[in-house]
C-alpha positions in Angstrom: -67.6 18.9 -1.5 -64.7 18.3 -3.9 -62.0 20.7 -3.4 -59.7 20.7 -6.6 -57.5 23.6 -5.3 -53.9 22.3 -4.9 -51.5 23.8 -2.6 -48.4 24.8 -4.4 -45.7 23.1 -2.6 -42.1 22.6 -4.0 -42.1 19.1 -2.5 -44.8 18.0 -4.9 -43.8 16.8 -8.4 -47.0 18.2 -9.9 -46.8 21.8 -11.3 -44.1 24.0 -12.7 -40.9 25.8 -11.7 -39.5 28.6 -13.7 -35.6 29.0 -13.5 -35.5 31.2 -10.4 -37.9 28.9 -8.5 -35.8 25.9 -9.4 -32.4 27.5 -8.3 -34.3 28.9 -5.2 -35.6 25.5 -4.1 -32.4 23.8 -4.8 -30.4 26.4 -2.6 -33.1 26.0 0.0 -32.8 22.3 0.1 -28.9 22.5 0.1 -29.0 24.7 3.1 -31.5 22.5 4.9 -29.3 19.4 4.2 -26.1 21.3 5.4 -27.7 22.5 8.7 -29.1 18.9 9.3 -25.7 17.3 8.5 -24.0 19.8 10.9 -26.4 19.0 13.7 -25.9 15.3 13.4 -22.2 15.8 13.2 -22.3 17.8 16.3 -24.7 15.4 18.2 -23.2 12.2 17.1 -19.5 12.6 16.3 -18.8 8.9 17.2 -21.3 7.7 14.6 -19.5 9.7 11.8 -16.2 8.4 13.0 -17.6 4.7 12.9 -19.0 5.3 9.3 -15.5 6.5 8.2 -13.6 3.7 9.9 -16.0 1.1 8.5 -16.5 2.6 5.0 -15.8 -0.8 3.4 -18.4 -2.6 5.4 -21.4 -3.9 3.3 -23.8 -2.7 6.0 -22.3 0.8 5.9 -22.5 0.9 2.2 -26.2 -0.2 2.1 -27.1 2.4 4.8 -25.2 5.4 2.9 -26.9 4.2 -0.3 -30.4 4.4 1.3 -29.6 7.9 2.7 -28.3 9.1 -0.7 -31.6 7.9 -2.3 -33.7 9.7 0.3 -31.5 12.9 -0.3 -31.8 12.6 -4.1 -35.6 12.4 -4.3 -36.4 16.1 -3.7 -33.7 17.1 -6.1 -35.4 15.0 -8.7 -38.7 16.5 -7.8 -37.4 19.9 -8.4 -36.1 18.8 -11.8 -39.3 17.2 -12.7 -41.2 20.5 -12.0 -38.5 22.4 -14.1 -39.0 20.1 -17.0 -42.8 20.5 -16.7 -42.1 24.2 -17.1 -41.1 23.8 -20.6 -43.6 21.1 -21.4 -41.4 18.0 -21.2 -42.0 14.8 -19.4 -40.7 14.6 -15.9 -39.2 11.2 -16.7 -36.2 13.0 -18.4 -35.2 14.0 -14.8 -33.7 10.4 -14.5 -31.0 11.5 -17.0 -29.5 13.3 -13.9 -28.5 9.9 -12.6 -26.2 9.2 -15.6 -22.5 10.7 -15.2 -21.8 13.5 -17.7 -25.3 13.5 -19.0 -26.2 15.1 -15.6 -24.1 18.1 -16.5 -26.0 18.5 -19.9 -29.2 18.0 -18.1 -28.4 20.8 -15.6 -27.4 23.1 -18.3 -30.6 22.4 -20.1 -32.6 23.0 -16.8 -30.9 26.4 -16.4 -31.0 27.6 -20.0 -34.1 26.4 -21.7 -36.8 29.2 -21.1 -40.3 28.5 -19.6 -43.4 28.2 -21.6 -45.1 31.5 -21.5 -48.5 30.0 -21.7 -50.3 27.2 -20.0 -49.2 23.8 -21.0 -50.4 20.1 -20.1 -48.6 20.5 -16.7 -50.6 23.8 -15.7 -50.3 27.4 -15.7 -47.0 29.4 -15.5 -45.9 29.8 -11.9 -44.6 33.2 -10.6 -41.5 32.9 -8.5 -42.0 33.6 -4.8 -39.8 36.4 -3.4 -37.6 34.2 -1.2 -37.0 31.9 -4.2 -35.7 35.0 -6.1 -33.7 36.1 -3.1 -32.0 32.7 -2.7 -31.3 32.4 -6.5 -29.7 35.8 -6.5 -27.7 35.0 -3.5 -26.4 31.7 -5.2 -25.6 33.5 -8.3 -23.7 36.3 -6.5 -21.9 33.8 -4.5 -21.0 31.8 -7.7 -19.8 34.9 -9.4 -17.6 36.0 -6.4 -16.1 32.4 -6.4 -15.4 32.6 -10.0 -13.7 36.1 -9.8 -11.6 34.9 -6.9 -10.5 31.9 -8.9 -9.7 34.0 -11.8 -7.4 36.3 -9.7 -6.1 33.3 -7.6 -5.4 31.2 -10.7 -1.7 32.5 -11.1 -1.0 31.3 -7.5 -2.8 27.9 -7.8 -1.6 26.7 -11.2 
């Protein structure tokens, strides 16, 4: 029996993410990475000290490069799904690896509206409740930070 039903997982590059899902998954992933790094820092403080002390070592640089690639892959997957949402090839997500273009790419991913109908990447996907909640928390926190910066600017600059 051939089961063609696909589980909609954010970790899969196939499918689509609307803007709220894109932000929600990025916030979720950022929280996961923060918790993981804090746990590692607490469990292995000497390892982090050794990394800092030997930052110029080629071995350290190779290890950190590999870790960065592993961390980058899910973020690129989220961008691929967002690009699919407005019917663009996921290969454009690689533009995020180019300095300055990554800012324009992020703005495009946040501002370009979704295709309302099905496209070659599938049907439109409704945001899940937790994705919307995380997105609103992120935007609320961002707004709070911007307001604080606005009022604190006279003391900072």
